[in-house]
C-alpha positions in Angstrom: 67.3 105.3 207.3 65.3 106.7 210.2 68.0 109.2 211.1 68.0 110.4 207.5 64.2 110.8 207.4 64.3 112.7 210.7 67.0 115.0 209.3 64.9 115.8 206.2 61.8 116.4 208.3 63.8 118.8 210.6 65.2 120.7 207.6 61.6 121.1 206.2 60.4 122.4 209.6 63.3 124.9 209.8 62.5 126.1 206.2 58.9 126.6 207.1 59.7 128.6 210.2 61.9 131.0 208.1 59.4 131.5 205.3 56.4 133.8 205.1 53.2 132.0 206.3 51.1 133.6 203.6 51.3 133.9 199.8 51.4 137.4 198.4 48.7 138.6 196.0 51.4 139.1 193.4 52.6 135.5 193.8 49.0 134.1 193.7 48.3 136.0 190.4 51.5 135.0 188.7 51.5 131.3 189.9 47.8 130.5 189.2 47.2 128.7 186.0 47.8 125.6 184.0 51.2 124.1 183.4 52.3 121.7 180.7 53.5 118.7 182.7 54.2 116.7 179.5 53.1 116.8 175.9 49.5 116.0 176.7 49.0 116.4 180.4 48.7 119.5 182.7 49.1 120.5 186.3 46.4 123.0 187.3 47.6 125.4 190.0 45.0 127.3 192.0 44.6 129.0 195.4 41.9 128.7 198.0 41.9 131.1 201.0 45.5 131.9 200.2 46.6 128.3 200.2 48.2 126.7 197.1 46.5 123.6 195.6 47.2 121.4 192.6 45.0 119.4 190.3 47.0 116.6 188.8 46.3 113.1 187.5 42.8 112.9 188.8 43.4 114.4 192.2 41.7 117.8 192.6 42.9 119.0 195.9 46.6 118.3 196.3 47.9 120.6 198.9 51.7 121.2 198.8 53.6 121.9 202.0 55.1 125.4 202.0 58.8 125.1 202.9 60.1 128.5 201.9 59.1 131.7 200.2 57.4 130.5 197.0 58.8 127.0 197.5 56.6 124.0 198.2 57.0 120.3 198.8 54.6 118.0 196.9 54.5 114.6 198.5 52.6 113.1 195.6 55.6 113.9 193.4 58.2 113.6 196.2 59.6 116.8 194.8 60.0 120.4 195.9 58.7 123.0 193.4 59.1 126.7 192.7 57.5 129.1 190.3 60.1 131.0 188.3 60.2 133.1 185.2 62.5 131.7 182.5 64.9 134.4 181.5 65.0 133.1 177.9 61.3 133.2 176.9 60.1 135.3 179.8 57.3 132.8 180.6 56.4 131.5 184.0 57.4 127.9 184.8 56.7 125.4 187.5 60.2 124.0 188.2 61.5 121.1 190.3 64.0 122.3 192.8 67.4 120.5 192.2 68.1 117.9 194.8 71.8 118.4 194.7 74.0 121.4 194.2 75.5 119.9 191.1 72.1 119.5 189.5 71.0 122.0 186.9 67.7 123.9 187.2 65.4 122.7 184.4 62.6 124.9 183.1 60.3 122.0 182.2 56.7 122.9 183.0 55.6 126.0 181.2 52.6 128.0 182.2 50.0 127.8 179.3 48.4 130.9 177.9 44.8 131.3 178.7 43.6 130.1 175.3 46.0 127.2 175.0 44.8 123.6 175.1 46.5 120.3 175.0 45.4 117.7 172.3 43.3 115.6 174.6 41.3 118.6 175.7 40.5 119.4 172.0 39.6 115.7 171.6 37.3 115.9 174.6 35.7 119.0 173.1 35.2 117.0 169.8 37.4 119.4 167.9 39.0 116.8 165.6 41.1 119.1 163.5 42.8 120.8 166.5 43.3 117.5 168.3 44.8 115.9 165.2 47.1 118.9 164.7 48.3 118.6 168.2 49.0 114.9 168.1 50.8 115.2 164.8 53.0 117.9 166.2 53.9 115.6 169.1 54.8 112.9 166.7 57.1 115.2 164.8 59.0 116.0 168.0 59.0 112.5 169.4 57.5 109.6 167.5 57.8 107.4 170.7 55.9 109.9 173.0 53.6 107.8 175.2 50.7 110.3 174.6 50.4 109.0 171.0 50.8 105.3 171.7 48.8 103.4 169.2 47.5 100.8 171.6 46.4 103.5 174.1 44.4 105.3 171.4 42.8 101.9 170.5 41.8 101.2 174.0 40.3 104.7 174.4 38.4 104.3 171.2 36.9 101.0 172.2 36.0 102.5 175.6 33.9 105.1 173.8 32.5 102.3 171.5 31.3 100.2 174.4 29.5 103.3 175.7 27.9 103.7 172.3 29.6 107.0 171.7 30.1 106.2 168.1 31.2 109.6 166.8 33.8 110.0 169.5 35.1 106.5 168.9 35.3 107.1 165.2 37.2 110.4 165.9 39.7 108.6 168.1 40.2 105.8 165.6 40.6 108.3 162.8 43.4 110.1 164.6 45.1 106.7 165.1 44.9 106.2 161.3 46.5 109.5 160.7 49.2 108.8 163.2 49.8 105.2 162.1 48.7 104.9 158.4 50.7 101.7 157.9 49.0 99.8 160.7 46.4 97.2 159.8 44.9 97.4 163.2 43.9 101.1 163.1 41.8 100.4 159.9 40.3 97.3 161.5 39.2 99.3 164.6 37.7 102.1 162.5 35.8 99.5 160.6 34.5 98.0 163.8 33.1 101.3 164.9 31.5 101.8 161.5 30.0 98.4 161.7 28.5 99.0 165.2 27.1 102.3 164.0 25.3 100.4 161.2 27.4 101.7 158.3 28.1 98.4 156.6 29.4 99.7 153.3 32.0 101.9 154.8 32.9 99.2 157.3 33.7 96.9 154.4 35.9 99.6 152.8 38.0 99.9 155.9 38.2 96.2 156.5 39.6 95.9 153.0 42.2 98.6 153.9 43.2 96.5 156.9 43.5 93.4 154.8 45.6 95.2 152.2 48.2 95.6 155.0 47.6 92.3 156.8 46.1 89.6 154.7 45.8 87.4 157.7 42.9 89.3 159.3 40.4 86.5 159.2 37.7 88.4 161.0 37.8 91.1 158.4 37.7 88.5 155.6 34.6 86.8 157.1 32.8 90.1 157.4 33.5 91.1 153.9 32.6 87.7 152.5 29.3 87.7 154.5 28.0 91.0 153.3 29.4 91.0 149.7 27.8 87.6 149.2 24.5 89.0 150.2 24.8 91.7 147.5 
């Protein structure tokens, strides 16, 4: 294992010595930007003093190791990357360098246009319509995509609710309702947010929707009985 690691390190050093030490202005201009890593996640590529950096998954200053002309090794991914134009759509892509000669080059991570946003960015901007449109499109392509997981949306909504960001919590729960209209839990969560915001009548309405799907929701029953008895 040690011999293998030494060999890999030696190859990287050789590649570095054969490559240009600086990045050309043309390369910097073409490579800079935001790349679609998956349906609702991006890799932000930028340059600082001619050096390439990445922003990815909460890390703002990932510095890939240059191992060749316009080729870099990203230890956080354990991958070598390149920036190539896809001959089919003429768009710039961040691509993973195939690890074996038999592997096919995949144009997976497309550079986004300057005005493009992913659904979570629209959600953060409180643009409900665009966020919902984006998530529904993801569902059409792959209903099992992790970015539209019902439980993850629920957790995110309750996080906002704990911080008393009622409108944002309601927006998230509403998107969950649109994505999973046959789930009792999404209506129950929306009702919880309405209740905490002080909108009792609407909360009752959505607790009833939850009960219509799952008659065993005892908490919803108790809430409805408590407030309808008062009336």
